[in-house]
N, C-alpha and C positions, 0 to 999 in steps of 0.2 A: 870475659874479664877476671885473671888473675886477680888475688885476696889483696884487698889492699890500693889496687887500682884507682886513678882517678878516671876515666874512663866511663861517660855514661852515655849509651845509648840513646836514637832516639829511639820513642814507641813502635812508630812502622818496622824498625828494625827484626821487633818479634814477629811480623806477621808474615814476615819473608822463610820456610822452611828452608831445611837445607837444601841445595842445590843439588837434587840427584842425578846431573851426571857426572859431576865430580867427583862421584866414589866410581862410580864405572871407569873416568876418564886416566881416576889414580891408579887402576890395575892395571888399565892398559899399559899407562906407560914402565910402571914395575916392571910388568911382563916383559916390554921390549929392551930396559934398559937390562935384563938378565937375557938377551940375546934370541929372545920367541919371536917370533914372527905373527903377529897381531894382525890379522884383518878387520881392519875399525870399519865398518858399516852403522859407527852412532850417531857421528854430528854429519849433518850437510855440508859439510865444509872442502868444497869441489879439488879435486885434483889435476883435473884439466888446464890449462892453460890459458888467459887471455888472449884474443886476437892479436897476432902480431900489430895490426896497424896503430892497436890501440897504443900496448908497448910501447911501442917507434914512438909515438906523440907526445907520451908521457915523459920517455926519456929528452927528446926533442928541447920538450918545456922546461922541464924541471932544470935546464942548464942555466936560464935566462934569471938571469934574478928579480926581475918584474915580478915573476911568478912567486919570490920568496917573502914575499910582504904580504899582510892580512888578506885572504879576499874578501868578498862579500859576504855578509852572511846569507842572507836570503839564497843565493848562488847569480854564480855571472850571466847577465842580461841574455846572451849566447845561447847556455846551457840550458835558461829556462825556455828560451823562442825553440828549441830545439826539441823539446819534450814537446810544445805544444803544437811543434809541425809534424810530431809522427803520432799525435792523439787524432789529429785532423787527419794522416792518411790513413791510417790503421783502423777506426774506429768512427770515424765521422762525423769526431767532435770538436766544437771550436772553445779554445782557452785564449785568455787573458794572461800574458807572460808575464804580466808586471801583478798582477792580481789573482790569478788564481793556483798560480803555477810558485814553489818554493824548491829548492835543494837540500837534500836529507844528511847528513852524516850515518845512512843506512834507513831501510825502514823502520828497525827496533828504535834506534835514535828517535826518528819523528814520528812513530808512535805513541811515548815517551811523554816526548813534551806534547806532543799535541791534548796528550790524558790530563798532565798540569795545567796546562789551557783552559780546558773543559769540565773536567769535575773537581767536586772537593767534599767535603763531608757529608755528609746525606745525601746525596745524589747516589743513584743505583747506576748499573752499567750492564748488559747485555750480551753474553759472551758464547757459542757456541760450546760444547764440551763432547771429548777430549777438546784439548788445546794447548796452541803452545805459550809457555808461561808467560811472556811480556803480555801477552792480550790478557790476562787476568792480572797481571803483577803492575802491570804500567797504573792501572786504577787504583787497585791497595794502595801503592807507591802514592798517589794522589791524594788519598783518603777517602775514595766513593766505595762503593761497595756491591759485588760481582755475584751475577744470578746467573748461571749455569743454564745452556739450554742444551737439551742432548740432541746432536747432529743426526735429525731424521731424514725422510722425503722431504723435498721441499714444500709442499700443499700443509704438510702436517709441523712442517718449521716455522711456517707463519705464522700459523695457525696456533700457536703457541705462542708466539710473539705477541699475537692481537690478545689471546685471552692474557696474558701476563702484564699488559699495558692497561687493561677492563678493569683488573682487579686487584693491582701495586697501587699502594697509595705511598708519596708521591710516587708520579707512573715516572716510569725510566728516562732517562737523558740520554742515553748513549747506547747504539750497538755496535759492537766490532763482528765485521765478517771476514772471513776470508778464504778466497776460491783461485783455484787450487789448492787443499787444506791440508793445511801443515796439523797435526801428521795423519790425518785416515787418506788423504788422496783423494777426499771425494770432489766432484766439479759440480759447478748448478748453470742455469740455462740462465739467461736475460730475462724471462717471462718470473723467477723469483726474486727478481732484484726490480722489477716493474713492482711487484707484489710489495717490497718491503720499501721503497718509493712511498706506495699510496698508505703505509701503515705509517711512515714516519710522519706525513701528512698529518694523517689522521692524528697519531696519540702525540705529536710536538715532540720527535726523539730524532736527536744526530744520529749518524754513520759514519762507522768508519770503513772501511772495505784493502783489506793489506791485498795487495796480491803481487804479490810477490814471485810466483810462480806462475802468474799468466802466458811467460812466452813457453812454458816448457809445457805439451802437449803431445798426447798421443792419441794413433785410430784415430786419423782424422777431426779430432775433434781438438775448437780454436776456442780459448776461453773468452767471453766477452768482459767488456768493464762495466763497473758497477754506473761510470756515467753516459754508458750506454740508452741508459734507464732515462725515461721523459720525467725531467724534473729530480734530476739526480742531484744537479748542481747545485739547489734549493735547499739542498736539505742532507749532504754529504761531501766527503772527500776520499781520493785512493791512494794510496800509497804504491810506491813501487822499487823495484830497484835494481840494480848489475850487480847484483852479488851471481845467480846464481844461471841469469839468461848470456853473460857476457863473460863467465868465471872472473870476478868482479872481488869476490866478498872480502877478499884482506884491503880493498881498494877506500874501502867507505863510503859508498858515493849511493845514494836512490834520489827520491822525489816524492811531494806530494803534489796533487792537484784536486779542482775540484771548487767548491764554496770560500768564495771570497773571503769572507766573516771568519770562518775556521782557518782558513791559510794564514790569514793577518795575523789571527792570535795566533799562531805556534812562531812566526816568523820574531815579533813580538817577547814571546818568550825565548826564543833560542837568540837574540839577540843582547839578554844576560846570560847565557850558559857558554856559547864560544861563538868562534869568529867564521865559521860556515868550512867548507870544503879544500883543501888545498886547490890552490886553482891551475896546476899541474891535471891533478886526475878530473877536475870536470870538462877541463881541454880536452884530455883523452876521451868522456864522455861523451863528449860533443861527434869525436868521430865513431863511438861508438854506436849512436842512434844513428848517424848519418850512410854510414858505409859500411857495415858488421852486419845485416837482416838474415845473410844466406846463413853466417857464421852461427846465429841464431838457432835457426833450422837445422845444422847442422847437429849442433850441441845435442836437441832434444829429441832427433832421430838417437844419437848417443843412447839420452837417457832409457830411451824407447828399448833400444834394441837389450841394456841389462836388466831393466824390467823383467822383459820375458824370462833370459836367463832366470835370474835369482826365482822368477815368482814359477814358472814351470821347474827348477830344480826342486824347490819346497814342497810343489803341489807332488814329487815325487813320490817324498820322504812321507808321505800321508798327510802332512801340514795341508791347513785350509788355507788360502791364499787369493783372494780374490787379483787380478789385473788393476790399480790406477789406471785411469785414462789423463792425469796431470800433476807433476811435482815432479819431485827427484825421491820421496821414498815411496816404500813398502809397508801398509800397515796389515804384520801381520798374528792372527790367532794361535796363541799357545797352542799348539795339540794338549787334548783333554787328559792325557797320561800324565802331564808335567802341569796342568792348571794349580792346583792343591800348595804348588812349590809358590807362585807367583809371579810377576815379571820382575821382581828387581832378584829376587834370587836367582831365577831360570838366567836372566841376563848374565850375572856373576857366575853362574857354570857354566854358561857359553863362553866366555874367556878364559876359563880356567881350564876345561877339559875339549874345546873345540877350537879356542885359540880365535876367536870369533867375537868383536865388540856389537853389542848392538843399541839402542836407546831402551828405556825399559818402559812398557805403555802407561804406567802412576808415573812418572816424571810428568804426563801431560793433563794430570788429574787423574782425581778417581774412576771416570768414566773408563778410562784409559787403563784399568787392571785387567791384567788379562792379554794384552796384547803387547808387539814389541814393534818400536819403528823401525826397519833397517835401510839407511839411506845409500843411494845410488851411484855412490863418487869411487867403489875401486871399478878396471875392468872389468871385460867378460872373465877371461881367463882366472882373475881374484874371485868374481862371484862361484863360478864352478868349483874353483878350492874351497872356499869358502864352507857351499852344499855339502861338498864331501864329507868333507871333515866334520860339520855336522853331524852325519853320518855315521860317518865311526864313531862318534862320541855314546853315539848312540839315541840323540833325540830324534828319534823317529817314531811315527804314529801310525798302529796297527790297523 
């Protein structure tokens, strides 16, 4: 605020740190404005097109004046029915489209508003760390407190949740999960979800699972739905997104399914904040769900190929990079020779000297320090070029 300004921010604004990725984005744009060819692996922003059938349906429906009116805030009935059909087909889960399914303006919006419905001052939320920022700050904006849980092996992770619930007072109210995980790419099993449901019943906490990357899996692995765990609908919900699987990031369309009371609470909050998703986008989403399963599988194989190119290339430079089995990111440890720089400075140096933009691990919390997140959004040729430029700039481990 400038001196003498009448503007006074709410206290919650002081709890939101500067958006670190903004610094990287600003430098990237400055470099591009100067004519430099920056290879952007910083943001999970797909560069591949949405399926033709989806785009064609959007254009068709957008020309109909009836689609220009306010849509139904909770999602068109046929859109919600189609989501329920997909869950029955792919996971064997029966969903009541009227009470257990709701459309969202992407999963990020849905999770944020769900936290407003569930969390208030004095409430504690458990979040695996490192974490995608909204998984933490949706709770903080809602007035709650966040306790991070290190994302380790499934058994230790579940044991930590159990221990925290037994030792904290008041007990945690909510657990946020995200598999395949952003930023680390970690995947999990149905057995962990079953144990989480058992703990949720025992300690009486709710669960939100962000499954935005559930359709992007590699090496024969298939991500289970949280709702496949017996009793999951009694304790939680799952969010899904069209952004990555169907390359519809800018379309802003997603959904929430599961516990009817939680879904209806989200609907009440959304009723005050928005009028839902543009009808033409929802109808295009129906086409995606109904006819584009092969496109989703094809896109996953594209990401798998890019993963192999990038991980193999960085490992040849002496980096220590594990290949993720899901998601669209590589979580790379900064070589030991450069650890003292910290992830933010190292990421800035990569732009300056190698013309490659990445996300610094510190942007995902203190537990992410020492790592970088690289998005698999460029084609294989550009990824090989990125590796060559990193090598040429001298960021090689002996």
